[in-house]
PDB file of N, CA, C and O in Angstrom:
ATOM      1  N   MET A   1      21.582 146.131  50.789  1.00  0.00           N
ATOM      2  CA  MET A   1      22.716 145.332  51.190  1.00  0.00           C
ATOM      3  C   MET A   1      23.283 145.905  52.495  1.00  0.00           C
ATOM      4  O   MET A   1      23.493 147.112  52.617  1.00  0.00           O
ATOM      5  N   GLN A   2      23.520 145.041  53.439  1.00  0.00           N
ATOM      6  CA  GLN A   2      23.999 145.470  54.746  1.00  0.00           C
ATOM      7  C   GLN A   2      25.507 145.663  54.713  1.00  0.00           C
ATOM      8  O   GLN A   2      26.235 144.875  54.110  1.00  0.00           O
ATOM      9  N   ARG A   3      25.971 146.735  55.378  1.00  0.00           N
ATOM     10  CA  ARG A   3      27.414 147.004  55.435  1.00  0.00           C
ATOM     11  C   ARG A   3      28.120 145.987  56.307  1.00  0.00           C
ATOM     12  O   ARG A   3      27.602 145.561  57.339  1.00  0.00           O
ATOM     13  N   ARG A   4      29.278 145.615  55.886  1.00  0.00           N
ATOM     14  CA  ARG A   4      30.075 144.639  56.620  1.00  0.00           C
ATOM     15  C   ARG A   4      30.973 145.374  57.605  1.00  0.00           C
ATOM     16  O   ARG A   4      31.663 146.316  57.214  1.00  0.00           O
ATOM     17  N   LEU A   5      30.984 144.976  58.853  1.00  0.00           N
ATOM     18  CA  LEU A   5      31.816 145.570  59.890  1.00  0.00           C
ATOM     19  C   LEU A   5      32.880 144.574  60.319  1.00  0.00           C
ATOM     20  O   LEU A   5      32.582 143.442  60.698  1.00  0.00           O
ATOM     21  N   ASN A   6      34.127 145.021  60.249  1.00  0.00           N
ATOM     22  CA  ASN A   6      35.241 144.172  60.677  1.00  0.00           C
ATOM     23  C   ASN A   6      35.843 144.768  61.934  1.00  0.00           C
ATOM     24  O   ASN A   6      36.298 145.911  61.909  1.00  0.00           O
ATOM     25  N   PRO A   7      35.860 144.033  63.024  1.00  0.00           N
ATOM     26  CA  PRO A   7      36.446 144.575  64.246  1.00  0.00           C
ATOM     27  C   PRO A   7      37.979 144.642  64.137  1.00  0.00           C
ATOM     28  O   PRO A   7      38.621 143.722  63.630  1.00  0.00           O
ATOM     29  N   VAL A   8      38.532 145.728  64.613  1.00  0.00           N
ATOM     30  CA  VAL A   8      39.982 145.908  64.642  1.00  0.00           C
ATOM     31  C   VAL A   8      40.390 146.049  66.106  1.00  0.00           C
ATOM     32  O   VAL A   8      39.900 146.928  66.815  1.00  0.00           O
ATOM     33  N   TYR A   9      41.266 145.198  66.537  1.00  0.00           N
ATOM     34  CA  TYR A   9      41.682 145.207  67.928  1.00  0.00           C
ATOM     35  C   TYR A   9      42.920 146.070  68.094  1.00  0.00           C
ATOM     36  O   TYR A   9      43.873 145.952  67.325  1.00  0.00           O
ATOM     37  N   ARG A  10      42.906 146.920  69.081  1.00  0.00           N
ATOM     38  CA  ARG A  10      43.991 147.860  69.314  1.00  0.00           C
ATOM     39  C   ARG A  10      45.304 147.148  69.643  1.00  0.00           C
ATOM     40  O   ARG A  10      46.376 147.630  69.277  1.00  0.00           O
ATOM     41  N   ALA A  11      45.230 146.028  70.317  1.00  0.00           N
ATOM     42  CA  ALA A  11      46.443 145.315  70.720  1.00  0.00           C
ATOM     43  C   ALA A  11      47.226 144.797  69.519  1.00  0.00           C
ATOM     44  O   ALA A  11      48.432 144.573  69.631  1.00  0.00           O
ATOM     45  N   LEU A  12      46.587 144.605  68.392  1.00  0.00           N
ATOM     46  CA  LEU A  12      47.280 144.122  67.201  1.00  0.00           C
ATOM     47  C   LEU A  12      48.100 145.215  66.531  1.00  0.00           C
ATOM     48  O   LEU A  12      49.046 144.919  65.801  1.00  0.00           O
ATOM     49  N   ASN A  13      47.752 146.462  66.769  1.00  0.00           N
ATOM     50  CA  ASN A  13      48.405 147.567  66.093  1.00  0.00           C
ATOM     51  C   ASN A  13      49.375 148.347  66.964  1.00  0.00           C
ATOM     52  O   ASN A  13      50.036 149.260  66.469  1.00  0.00           O
ATOM     53  N   THR A  14      49.480 148.024  68.218  1.00  0.00           N
ATOM     54  CA  THR A  14      50.392 148.744  69.100  1.00  0.00           C
ATOM     55  C   THR A  14      51.778 148.118  69.038  1.00  0.00           C
ATOM     56  O   THR A  14      51.896 146.899  68.916  1.00  0.00           O
ATOM     57  N   PRO A  15      52.823 148.926  69.119  1.00  0.00           N
ATOM     58  CA  PRO A  15      54.179 148.369  69.104  1.00  0.00           C
ATOM     59  C   PRO A  15      54.486 147.643  70.411  1.00  0.00           C
ATOM     60  O   PRO A  15      53.940 147.972  71.464  1.00  0.00           O
ATOM     61  N   LEU A  16      55.358 146.663  70.326  1.00  0.00           N
ATOM     62  CA  LEU A  16      55.767 145.917  71.516  1.00  0.00           C
ATOM     63  C   LEU A  16      56.814 146.731  72.268  1.00  0.00           C
ATOM     64  O   LEU A  16      57.907 146.978  71.757  1.00  0.00           O
ATOM     65  N   THR A  17      56.474 147.141  73.474  1.00  0.00           N
ATOM     66  CA  THR A  17      57.370 147.984  74.253  1.00  0.00           C
ATOM     67  C   THR A  17      57.587 147.387  75.638  1.00  0.00           C
ATOM     68  O   THR A  17      56.768 146.611  76.131  1.00  0.00           O
ATOM     69  N   LEU A  18      58.682 147.754  76.243  1.00  0.00           N
ATOM     70  CA  LEU A  18      58.977 147.430  77.634  1.00  0.00           C
ATOM     71  C   LEU A  18      59.190 148.748  78.372  1.00  0.00           C
ATOM     72  O   LEU A  18      60.118 149.498  78.067  1.00  0.00           O
ATOM     73  N   LEU A  19      58.334 149.020  79.333  1.00  0.00           N
ATOM     74  CA  LEU A  19      58.388 150.257  80.120  1.00  0.00           C
ATOM     75  C   LEU A  19      58.377 151.499  79.224  1.00  0.00           C
ATOM     76  O   LEU A  19      59.021 152.501  79.536  1.00  0.00           O
ATOM     77  N   GLY A  20      57.643 151.427  78.116  1.00  0.00           N
ATOM     78  CA  GLY A  20      57.496 152.574  77.237  1.00  0.00           C
ATOM     79  C   GLY A  20      58.535 152.696  76.144  1.00  0.00           C
ATOM     80  O   GLY A  20      58.428 153.583  75.296  1.00  0.00           O
ATOM     81  N   ALA A  21      59.533 151.837  76.135  1.00  0.00           N
ATOM     82  CA  ALA A  21      60.574 151.878  75.111  1.00  0.00           C
ATOM     83  C   ALA A  21      60.443 150.649  74.214  1.00  0.00           C
ATOM     84  O   ALA A  21      60.039 149.580  74.671  1.00  0.00           O
ATOM     85  N   GLU A  22      60.783 150.807  72.945  1.00  0.00           N
ATOM     86  CA  GLU A  22      60.735 149.690  72.005  1.00  0.00           C
ATOM     87  C   GLU A  22      61.664 148.583  72.497  1.00  0.00           C
ATOM     88  O   GLU A  22      62.729 148.867  73.046  1.00  0.00           O
ATOM     89  N   ARG A  23      61.273 147.343  72.307  1.00  0.00           N
ATOM     90  CA  ARG A  23      61.992 146.211  72.904  1.00  0.00           C
ATOM     91  C   ARG A  23      63.472 146.176  72.575  1.00  0.00           C
ATOM     92  O   ARG A  23      64.301 146.003  73.469  1.00  0.00           O
ATOM     93  N   LYS A  24      63.818 146.339  71.296  1.00  0.00           N
ATOM     94  CA  LYS A  24      65.224 146.233  70.906  1.00  0.00           C
ATOM     95  C   LYS A  24      66.050 147.358  71.510  1.00  0.00           C
ATOM     96  O   LYS A  24      67.188 147.141  71.926  1.00  0.00           O
ATOM     97  N   LEU A  25      65.485 148.553  71.559  1.00  0.00           N
ATOM     98  CA  LEU A  25      66.210 149.672  72.163  1.00  0.00           C
ATOM     99  C   LEU A  25      66.347 149.490  73.675  1.00  0.00           C
ATOM    100  O   LEU A  25      67.371 149.854  74.253  1.00  0.00           O
ATOM    101  N   PHE A  26      65.317 148.927  74.315  1.00  0.00           N
ATOM    102  CA  PHE A  26      65.391 148.671  75.750  1.00  0.00           C
ATOM    103  C   PHE A  26      66.485 147.654  76.065  1.00  0.00           C
ATOM    104  O   PHE A  26      67.276 147.853  76.987  1.00  0.00           O
ATOM    105  N   PHE A  27      66.526 146.571  75.303  1.00  0.00           N
ATOM    106  CA  PHE A  27      67.546 145.558  75.564  1.00  0.00           C
ATOM    107  C   PHE A  27      68.943 146.064  75.217  1.00  0.00           C
ATOM    108  O   PHE A  27      69.916 145.670  75.859  1.00  0.00           O
ATOM    109  N   PHE A  28      69.056 146.928  74.215  1.00  0.00           N
ATOM    110  CA  PHE A  28      70.345 147.545  73.918  1.00  0.00           C
ATOM    111  C   PHE A  28      70.818 148.397  75.100  1.00  0.00           C
ATOM    112  O   PHE A  28      71.985 148.336  75.487  1.00  0.00           O
ATOM    113  N   ALA A  29      69.905 149.190  75.669  1.00  0.00           N
ATOM    114  CA  ALA A  29      70.256 150.007  76.836  1.00  0.00           C
ATOM    115  C   ALA A  29      70.643 149.128  78.018  1.00  0.00           C
ATOM    116  O   ALA A  29      71.586 149.440  78.745  1.00  0.00           O
ATOM    117  N   LEU A  30      69.916 148.029  78.210  1.00  0.00           N
ATOM    118  CA  LEU A  30      70.203 147.124  79.316  1.00  0.00           C
ATOM    119  C   LEU A  30      71.565 146.446  79.149  1.00  0.00           C
ATOM    120  O   LEU A  30      72.330 146.349  80.108  1.00  0.00           O
ATOM    121  N   VAL A  31      71.865 145.982  77.948  1.00  0.00           N
ATOM    122  CA  VAL A  31      73.145 145.307  77.693  1.00  0.00           C
ATOM    123  C   VAL A  31      74.304 146.287  77.801  1.00  0.00           C
ATOM    124  O   VAL A  31      75.353 145.940  78.344  1.00  0.00           O
ATOM    125  N   MET A  32      74.137 147.497  77.300  1.00  0.00           N
ATOM    126  CA  MET A  32      75.214 148.487  77.400  1.00  0.00           C
ATOM    127  C   MET A  32      75.463 148.886  78.850  1.00  0.00           C
ATOM    128  O   MET A  32      76.613 149.073  79.249  1.00  0.00           O
ATOM    129  N   GLY A  33      74.408 149.018  79.641  1.00  0.00           N
ATOM    130  CA  GLY A  33      74.579 149.294  81.063  1.00  0.00           C
ATOM    131  C   GLY A  33      75.313 148.162  81.767  1.00  0.00           C
ATOM    132  O   GLY A  33      76.181 148.407  82.605  1.00  0.00           O
ATOM    133  N   ALA A  34      74.969 146.926  81.433  1.00  0.00           N
ATOM    134  CA  ALA A  34      75.651 145.769  82.027  1.00  0.00           C
ATOM    135  C   ALA A  34      77.102 145.700  81.562  1.00  0.00           C
ATOM    136  O   ALA A  34      77.981 145.330  82.341  1.00  0.00           O
ATOM    137  N   ALA A  35      77.366 146.053  80.299  1.00  0.00           N
ATOM    138  CA  ALA A  35      78.742 146.022  79.790  1.00  0.00           C
ATOM    139  C   ALA A  35      79.609 147.056  80.497  1.00  0.00           C
ATOM    140  O   ALA A  35      80.759 146.773  80.835  1.00  0.00           O
ATOM    141  N   VAL A  36      79.073 148.243  80.723  1.00  0.00           N
ATOM    142  CA  VAL A  36      79.845 149.265  81.442  1.00  0.00           C
ATOM    143  C   VAL A  36      80.104 148.806  82.873  1.00  0.00           C
ATOM    144  O   VAL A  36      81.195 149.008  83.407  1.00  0.00           O
ATOM    145  N   PHE A  37      79.106 148.194  83.486  1.00  0.00           N
ATOM    146  CA  PHE A  37      79.295 147.688  84.849  1.00  0.00           C
ATOM    147  C   PHE A  37      80.379 146.611  84.893  1.00  0.00           C
ATOM    148  O   PHE A  37      81.217 146.615  85.795  1.00  0.00           O
ATOM    149  N   ASN A  38      80.369 145.694  83.932  1.00  0.00           N
ATOM    150  CA  ASN A  38      81.352 144.610  83.921  1.00  0.00           C
ATOM    151  C   ASN A  38      82.750 145.073  83.534  1.00  0.00           C
ATOM    152  O   ASN A  38      83.740 144.592  84.087  1.00  0.00           O
ATOM    153  N   LEU A  39      82.835 145.994  82.598  1.00  0.00           N
ATOM    154  CA  LEU A  39      84.149 146.428  82.129  1.00  0.00           C
ATOM    155  C   LEU A  39      84.822 147.421  83.071  1.00  0.00           C
ATOM    156  O   LEU A  39      86.030 147.343  83.297  1.00  0.00           O
ATOM    157  N   LEU A  40      84.051 148.347  83.618  1.00  0.00           N
ATOM    158  CA  LEU A  40      84.643 149.388  84.458  1.00  0.00           C
ATOM    159  C   LEU A  40      84.469 149.139  85.949  1.00  0.00           C
ATOM    160  O   LEU A  40      85.010 149.886  86.764  1.00  0.00           O
ATOM    161  N   HIS A  41      83.726 148.103  86.318  1.00  0.00           N
ATOM    162  CA  HIS A  41      83.489 147.736  87.712  1.00  0.00           C
ATOM    163  C   HIS A  41      82.904 148.900  88.506  1.00  0.00           C
ATOM    164  O   HIS A  41      83.283 149.132  89.654  1.00  0.00           O
ATOM    165  N   THR A  42      81.980 149.629  87.888  1.00  0.00           N
ATOM    166  CA  THR A  42      81.316 150.717  88.581  1.00  0.00           C
ATOM    167  C   THR A  42      79.810 150.583  88.405  1.00  0.00           C
ATOM    168  O   THR A  42      79.286 150.658  87.294  1.00  0.00           O
ATOM    169  N   PHE A  43      79.136 150.386  89.519  1.00  0.00           N
ATOM    170  CA  PHE A  43      77.686 150.217  89.488  1.00  0.00           C
ATOM    171  C   PHE A  43      77.000 151.507  89.065  1.00  0.00           C
ATOM    172  O   PHE A  43      76.036 151.482  88.300  1.00  0.00           O
ATOM    173  N   LEU A  44      77.497 152.632  89.560  1.00  0.00           N
ATOM    174  CA  LEU A  44      76.910 153.923  89.223  1.00  0.00           C
ATOM    175  C   LEU A  44      77.043 154.221  87.734  1.00  0.00           C
ATOM    176  O   LEU A  44      76.124 154.772  87.129  1.00  0.00           O
ATOM    177  N   GLY A  45      78.178 153.862  87.138  1.00  0.00           N
ATOM    178  CA  GLY A  45      78.371 154.066  85.698  1.00  0.00           C
ATOM    179  C   GLY A  45      77.406 153.235  84.870  1.00  0.00           C
ATOM    180  O   GLY A  45      76.861 153.719  83.878  1.00  0.00           O
ATOM    181  N   GLY A  46      77.191 151.988  85.270  1.00  0.00           N
ATOM    182  CA  GLY A  46      76.249 151.125  84.565  1.00  0.00           C
ATOM    183  C   GLY A  46      74.825 151.649  84.648  1.00  0.00           C
ATOM    184  O   GLY A  46      74.096 151.654  83.656  1.00  0.00           O
ATOM    185  N   ILE A  47      74.437 152.088  85.834  1.00  0.00           N
ATOM    186  CA  ILE A  47      73.100 152.654  86.010  1.00  0.00           C
ATOM    187  C   ILE A  47      72.950 153.937  85.210  1.00  0.00           C
ATOM    188  O   ILE A  47      71.905 154.176  84.606  1.00  0.00           O
ATOM    189  N   LEU A  48      73.992 154.766  85.202  1.00  0.00           N
ATOM    190  CA  LEU A  48      73.939 156.032  84.470  1.00  0.00           C
ATOM    191  C   LEU A  48      73.821 155.798  82.960  1.00  0.00           C
ATOM    192  O   LEU A  48      73.017 156.456  82.300  1.00  0.00           O
ATOM    193  N   ILE A  49      74.600 154.883  82.411  1.00  0.00           N
ATOM    194  CA  ILE A  49      74.529 154.571  80.986  1.00  0.00           C
ATOM    195  C   ILE A  49      73.159 153.986  80.638  1.00  0.00           C
ATOM    196  O   ILE A  49      72.558 154.357  79.630  1.00  0.00           O
ATOM    197  N   PHE A  50      72.669 153.069  81.480  1.00  0.00           N
ATOM    198  CA  PHE A  50      71.349 152.495  81.226  1.00  0.00           C
ATOM    199  C   PHE A  50      70.274 153.572  81.253  1.00  0.00           C
ATOM    200  O   PHE A  50      69.406 153.598  80.380  1.00  0.00           O
ATOM    201  N   ALA A  51      70.318 154.462  82.242  1.00  0.00           N
ATOM    202  CA  ALA A  51      69.303 155.511  82.359  1.00  0.00           C
ATOM    203  C   ALA A  51      69.347 156.449  81.155  1.00  0.00           C
ATOM    204  O   ALA A  51      68.303 156.841  80.635  1.00  0.00           O
ATOM    205  N   LEU A  52      70.538 156.805  80.718  1.00  0.00           N
ATOM    206  CA  LEU A  52      70.668 157.698  79.575  1.00  0.00           C
ATOM    207  C   LEU A  52      70.143 157.035  78.294  1.00  0.00           C
ATOM    208  O   LEU A  52      69.385 157.647  77.541  1.00  0.00           O
ATOM    209  N   LEU A  53      70.546 155.792  78.055  1.00  0.00           N
ATOM    210  CA  LEU A  53      70.080 155.086  76.860  1.00  0.00           C
ATOM    211  C   LEU A  53      68.595 154.745  76.941  1.00  0.00           C
ATOM    212  O   LEU A  53      67.914 154.715  75.916  1.00  0.00           O
ATOM    213  N   TYR A  54      68.086 154.488  78.140  1.00  0.00           N
ATOM    214  CA  TYR A  54      66.655 154.220  78.314  1.00  0.00           C
ATOM    215  C   TYR A  54      65.841 155.481  78.026  1.00  0.00           C
ATOM    216  O   TYR A  54      64.782 155.412  77.402  1.00  0.00           O
ATOM    217  N   TRP A  55      66.335 156.626  78.480  1.00  0.00           N
ATOM    218  CA  TRP A  55      65.650 157.891  78.194  1.00  0.00           C
ATOM    219  C   TRP A  55      65.620 158.128  76.682  1.00  0.00           C
ATOM    220  O   TRP A  55      64.589 158.522  76.138  1.00  0.00           O
ATOM    221  N   PHE A  56      66.740 157.891  76.008  1.00  0.00           N
ATOM    222  CA  PHE A  56      66.779 158.042  74.555  1.00  0.00           C
ATOM    223  C   PHE A  56      65.830 157.059  73.871  1.00  0.00           C
ATOM    224  O   PHE A  56      65.172 157.421  72.895  1.00  0.00           O
ATOM    225  N   ALA A  57      65.750 155.817  74.368  1.00  0.00           N
ATOM    226  CA  ALA A  57      64.868 154.810  73.775  1.00  0.00           C
ATOM    227  C   ALA A  57      63.404 155.206  73.939  1.00  0.00           C
ATOM    228  O   ALA A  57      62.602 155.012  73.026  1.00  0.00           O
ATOM    229  N   ARG A  58      63.056 155.760  75.097  1.00  0.00           N
ATOM    230  CA  ARG A  58      61.672 156.222  75.295  1.00  0.00           C
ATOM    231  C   ARG A  58      61.359 157.390  74.384  1.00  0.00           C
ATOM    232  O   ARG A  58      60.268 157.468  73.818  1.00  0.00           O
ATOM    233  N   TRP A  59      62.317 158.304  74.239  1.00  0.00           N
ATOM    234  CA  TRP A  59      62.096 159.447  73.348  1.00  0.00           C
ATOM    235  C   TRP A  59      61.927 158.970  71.901  1.00  0.00           C
ATOM    236  O   TRP A  59      61.032 159.431  71.194  1.00  0.00           O
ATOM    237  N   ALA A  60      62.787 158.049  71.467  1.00  0.00           N
ATOM    238  CA  ALA A  60      62.715 157.541  70.093  1.00  0.00           C
ATOM    239  C   ALA A  60      61.420 156.776  69.866  1.00  0.00           C
ATOM    240  O   ALA A  60      60.811 156.908  68.805  1.00  0.00           O
ATOM    241  N   SER A  61      60.985 155.979  70.838  1.00  0.00           N
ATOM    242  CA  SER A  61      59.746 155.225  70.694  1.00  0.00           C
ATOM    243  C   SER A  61      58.537 156.141  70.710  1.00  0.00           C
ATOM    244  O   SER A  61      57.537 155.857  70.051  1.00  0.00           O
ATOM    245  N   GLY A  62      58.614 157.225  71.446  1.00  0.00           N
ATOM    246  CA  GLY A  62      57.519 158.190  71.453  1.00  0.00           C
ATOM    247  C   GLY A  62      57.445 158.970  70.163  1.00  0.00           C
ATOM    248  O   GLY A  62      56.356 159.331  69.716  1.00  0.00           O
ATOM    249  N   THR A  63      58.602 159.238  69.550  1.00  0.00           N
ATOM    250  CA  THR A  63      58.634 159.946  68.276  1.00  0.00           C
ATOM    251  C   THR A  63      58.069 159.067  67.175  1.00  0.00           C
ATOM    252  O   THR A  63      57.152 159.475  66.463  1.00  0.00           O
ATOM    253  N   ASP A  64      58.605 157.873  67.030  1.00  0.00           N
ATOM    254  CA  ASP A  64      58.135 156.924  66.023  1.00  0.00           C
ATOM    255  C   ASP A  64      58.558 155.527  66.473  1.00  0.00           C
ATOM    256  O   ASP A  64      59.754 155.265  66.601  1.00  0.00           O
ATOM    257  N   PRO A  65      57.608 154.629  66.713  1.00  0.00           N
ATOM    258  CA  PRO A  65      57.974 153.290  67.201  1.00  0.00           C
ATOM    259  C   PRO A  65      58.853 152.498  66.224  1.00  0.00           C
ATOM    260  O   PRO A  65      59.554 151.579  66.649  1.00  0.00           O
ATOM    261  N   GLN A  66      58.833 152.827  64.944  1.00  0.00           N
ATOM    262  CA  GLN A  66      59.626 152.106  63.959  1.00  0.00           C
ATOM    263  C   GLN A  66      60.907 152.842  63.593  1.00  0.00           C
ATOM    264  O   GLN A  66      61.496 152.561  62.549  1.00  0.00           O
ATOM    265  N   ILE A  67      61.354 153.780  64.431  1.00  0.00           N
ATOM    266  CA  ILE A  67      62.516 154.605  64.085  1.00  0.00           C
ATOM    267  C   ILE A  67      63.789 153.774  63.943  1.00  0.00           C
ATOM    268  O   ILE A  67      64.647 154.106  63.126  1.00  0.00           O
ATOM    269  N   LEU A  68      63.928 152.718  64.710  1.00  0.00           N
ATOM    270  CA  LEU A  68      65.124 151.876  64.613  1.00  0.00           C
ATOM    271  C   LEU A  68      65.195 151.214  63.239  1.00  0.00           C
ATOM    272  O   LEU A  68      66.275 151.127  62.654  1.00  0.00           O
ATOM    273  N   ARG A  69      64.072 150.750  62.720  1.00  0.00           N
ATOM    274  CA  ARG A  69      64.032 150.140  61.392  1.00  0.00           C
ATOM    275  C   ARG A  69      64.409 151.157  60.323  1.00  0.00           C
ATOM    276  O   ARG A  69      65.133 150.828  59.384  1.00  0.00           O
ATOM    277  N   PHE A  70      63.925 152.389  60.457  1.00  0.00           N
ATOM    278  CA  PHE A  70      64.249 153.437  59.485  1.00  0.00           C
ATOM    279  C   PHE A  70      65.731 153.766  59.507  1.00  0.00           C
ATOM    280  O   PHE A  70      66.344 153.939  58.454  1.00  0.00           O
ATOM    281  N   ILE A  71      66.305 153.854  60.683  1.00  0.00           N
ATOM    282  CA  ILE A  71      67.723 154.201  60.797  1.00  0.00           C
ATOM    283  C   ILE A  71      68.597 153.096  60.205  1.00  0.00           C
ATOM    284  O   ILE A  71      69.558 153.384  59.492  1.00  0.00           O
ATOM    285  N   LEU A  72      68.273 151.850  60.492  1.00  0.00           N
ATOM    286  CA  LEU A  72      69.083 150.745  59.989  1.00  0.00           C
ATOM    287  C   LEU A  72      68.932 150.567  58.480  1.00  0.00           C
ATOM    288  O   LEU A  72      69.890 150.181  57.810  1.00  0.00           O
ATOM    289  N   ASN A  73      67.756 150.840  57.940  1.00  0.00           N
ATOM    290  CA  ASN A  73      67.542 150.687  56.495  1.00  0.00           C
ATOM    291  C   ASN A  73      67.992 151.898  55.704  1.00  0.00           C
ATOM    292  O   ASN A  73      68.101 151.821  54.480  1.00  0.00           O
ATOM    293  N   SER A  74      68.255 153.013  56.364  1.00  0.00           N
ATOM    294  CA  SER A  74      68.646 154.214  55.626  1.00  0.00           C
ATOM    295  C   SER A  74      70.021 154.063  54.976  1.00  0.00           C
ATOM    296  O   SER A  74      70.298 154.715  53.969  1.00  0.00           O
ATOM    297  N   SER A  75      70.868 153.230  55.527  1.00  0.00           N
ATOM    298  CA  SER A  75      72.189 153.047  54.921  1.00  0.00           C
ATOM    299  C   SER A  75      72.110 152.257  53.613  1.00  0.00           C
ATOM    300  O   SER A  75      73.024 152.339  52.792  1.00  0.00           O
ATOM    301  N   LYS A  76      71.044 151.502  53.408  1.00  0.00           N
ATOM    302  CA  LYS A  76      70.885 150.715  52.192  1.00  0.00           C
ATOM    303  C   LYS A  76      70.294 151.532  51.049  1.00  0.00           C
ATOM    304  O   LYS A  76      70.419 151.151  49.885  1.00  0.00           O
ATOM    305  N   ALA A  77      69.654 152.652  51.373  1.00  0.00           N
ATOM    306  CA  ALA A  77      68.999 153.452  50.342  1.00  0.00           C
ATOM    307  C   ALA A  77      70.041 154.257  49.566  1.00  0.00           C
ATOM    308  O   ALA A  77      71.008 154.745  50.150  1.00  0.00           O
ATOM    309  N   PRO A  78      69.848 154.397  48.256  1.00  0.00           N
ATOM    310  CA  PRO A  78      70.805 155.188  47.473  1.00  0.00           C
ATOM    311  C   PRO A  78      70.656 156.674  47.782  1.00  0.00           C
ATOM    312  O   PRO A  78      69.577 157.144  48.144  1.00  0.00           O
ATOM    313  N   THR A  79      71.742 157.393  47.633  1.00  0.00           N
ATOM    314  CA  THR A  79      71.679 158.831  47.859  1.00  0.00           C
ATOM    315  C   THR A  79      70.913 159.481  46.717  1.00  0.00           C
ATOM    316  O   THR A  79      70.973 159.026  45.575  1.00  0.00           O
ATOM    317  N   GLN A  80      70.211 160.524  47.030  1.00  0.00           N
ATOM    318  CA  GLN A  80      69.404 161.215  46.043  1.00  0.00           C
ATOM    319  C   GLN A  80      69.863 162.654  45.919  1.00  0.00           C
ATOM    320  O   GLN A  80      70.526 163.187  46.809  1.00  0.00           O
ATOM    321  N   TYR A  81      69.510 163.265  44.826  1.00  0.00           N
ATOM    322  CA  TYR A  81      69.853 164.651  44.590  1.00  0.00           C
ATOM    323  C   TYR A  81      69.048 165.535  45.537  1.00  0.00           C
ATOM    324  O   TYR A  81      67.829 165.399  45.636  1.00  0.00           O
ATOM    325  N   ASP A  82      69.726 166.431  46.226  1.00  0.00           N
ATOM    326  CA  ASP A  82      69.078 167.365  47.125  1.00  0.00           C
ATOM    327  C   ASP A  82      69.292 168.773  46.582  1.00  0.00           C
ATOM    328  O   ASP A  82      70.421 169.264  46.596  1.00  0.00           O
ATOM    329  N   PRO A  83      68.241 169.438  46.104  1.00  0.00           N
ATOM    330  CA  PRO A  83      68.419 170.759  45.499  1.00  0.00           C
ATOM    331  C   PRO A  83      68.820 171.831  46.508  1.00  0.00           C
ATOM    332  O   PRO A  83      69.287 172.896  46.105  1.00  0.00           O
ATOM    333  N   MET A  84      68.655 171.585  47.798  1.00  0.00           N
ATOM    334  CA  MET A  84      69.019 172.594  48.798  1.00  0.00           C
ATOM    335  C   MET A  84      70.513 172.587  49.112  1.00  0.00           C
ATOM    336  O   MET A  84      71.026 173.534  49.708  1.00  0.00           O
ATOM    337  N   LYS A  85      71.198 171.544  48.720  1.00  0.00           N
ATOM    338  CA  LYS A  85      72.641 171.480  48.931  1.00  0.00           C
ATOM    339  C   LYS A  85      73.331 171.970  47.666  1.00  0.00           C
ATOM    340  O   LYS A  85      73.313 171.295  46.637  1.00  0.00           O
ATOM    341  N   PHE A  86      73.932 173.135  47.750  1.00  0.00           N
ATOM    342  CA  PHE A  86      74.546 173.752  46.586  1.00  0.00           C
ATOM    343  C   PHE A  86      76.001 173.351  46.492  1.00  0.00           C
ATOM    344  O   PHE A  86      76.769 173.530  47.437  1.00  0.00           O
ATOM    345  N   SER A  87      76.369 172.814  45.362  1.00  0.00           N
ATOM    346  CA  SER A  87      77.776 172.546  45.091  1.00  0.00           C
ATOM    347  C   SER A  87      78.045 173.053  43.674  1.00  0.00           C
ATOM    348  O   SER A  87      77.521 172.497  42.710  1.00  0.00           O
ATOM    349  N   PRO A  88      78.845 174.087  43.544  1.00  0.00           N
ATOM    350  CA  PRO A  88      79.051 174.676  42.217  1.00  0.00           C
ATOM    351  C   PRO A  88      79.784 173.710  41.286  1.00  0.00           C
ATOM    352  O   PRO A  88      80.699 172.990  41.685  1.00  0.00           O
ATOM    353  N   ALA A  89      79.345 173.727  40.044  1.00  0.00           N
ATOM    354  CA  ALA A  89      79.976 172.884  39.033  1.00  0.00           C
ATOM    355  C   ALA A  89      81.153 173.643  38.439  1.00  0.00           C
ATOM    356  O   ALA A  89      81.027 174.829  38.137  1.00  0.00           O
ATOM    357  N   PRO A  90      82.287 172.990  38.265  1.00  0.00           N
ATOM    358  CA  PRO A  90      83.439 173.688  37.676  1.00  0.00           C
ATOM    359  C   PRO A  90      83.188 173.984  36.195  1.00  0.00           C
ATOM    360  O   PRO A  90      82.775 173.106  35.437  1.00  0.00           O
ATOM    361  N   ILE A  91      83.446 175.233  35.797  1.00  0.00           N
ATOM    362  CA  ILE A  91      83.250 175.651  34.411  1.00  0.00           C
ATOM    363  C   ILE A  91      84.581 176.179  33.898  1.00  0.00           C
ATOM    364  O   ILE A  91      85.228 177.002  34.545  1.00  0.00           O
ATOM    365  N   ARG A  92      84.979 175.695  32.731  1.00  0.00           N
ATOM    366  CA  ARG A  92      86.221 176.168  32.116  1.00  0.00           C
ATOM    367  C   ARG A  92      85.878 176.917  30.840  1.00  0.00           C
ATOM    368  O   ARG A  92      84.979 176.523  30.097  1.00  0.00           O
ATOM    369  N   ARG A  93      86.587 177.976  30.598  1.00  0.00           N
ATOM    370  CA  ARG A  93      86.420 178.724  29.358  1.00  0.00           C
ATOM    371  C   ARG A  93      87.572 178.326  28.434  1.00  0.00           C
ATOM    372  O   ARG A  93      88.745 178.447  28.786  1.00  0.00           O
ATOM    373  N   LEU A  94      87.216 177.867  27.288  1.00  0.00           N
ATOM    374  CA  LEU A  94      88.207 177.445  26.317  1.00  0.00           C
ATOM    375  C   LEU A  94      88.475 178.608  25.346  1.00  0.00           C
ATOM    376  O   LEU A  94      87.547 179.240  24.841  1.00  0.00           O
ATOM    377  N   ARG A  95      89.733 178.863  25.107  1.00  0.00           N
ATOM    378  CA  ARG A  95      90.107 179.916  24.150  1.00  0.00           C
ATOM    379  C   ARG A  95      90.404 179.275  22.814  1.00  0.00           C
ATOM    380  O   ARG A  95      90.990 178.196  22.718  1.00  0.00           O
ATOM    381  N   ARG A  96      89.982 179.975  21.805  1.00  0.00           N
ATOM    382  CA  ARG A  96      90.321 179.501  20.456  1.00  0.00           C
ATOM    383  C   ARG A  96      91.716 179.939  20.104  1.00  0.00           C
ATOM    384  O   ARG A  96      92.126 181.069  20.370  1.00  0.00           O
ATOM    385  N   VAL A  97      92.419 179.041  19.513  1.00  0.00           N
ATOM    386  CA  VAL A  97      93.789 179.353  19.146  1.00  0.00           C
ATOM    387  C   VAL A  97      93.878 179.852  17.732  1.00  0.00           C
ATOM    388  O   VAL A  97      94.969 180.164  17.255  1.00  0.00           O
TER     389      VAL A  97
END
């Protein structure tokens, strides 16, 4: 019996990015830069905010392209017991009367 080969195209598995940053993070950086420019009337401030947020978006996309989804969904997950976080339980000694 001959083995079946299924071609997998790389373009189907790559994240959608703009200039190396995930699309939603890139547009967030762009909108925040435009908002600073419109609100404070400073072109340099808008460029600075955009550059800072764009650098963060590239770093986050390089770390994990789905990091935005993880961050947004983490608030919905229930808290779990963490054995490394020590919180002493209150203990009372009862005296017999």
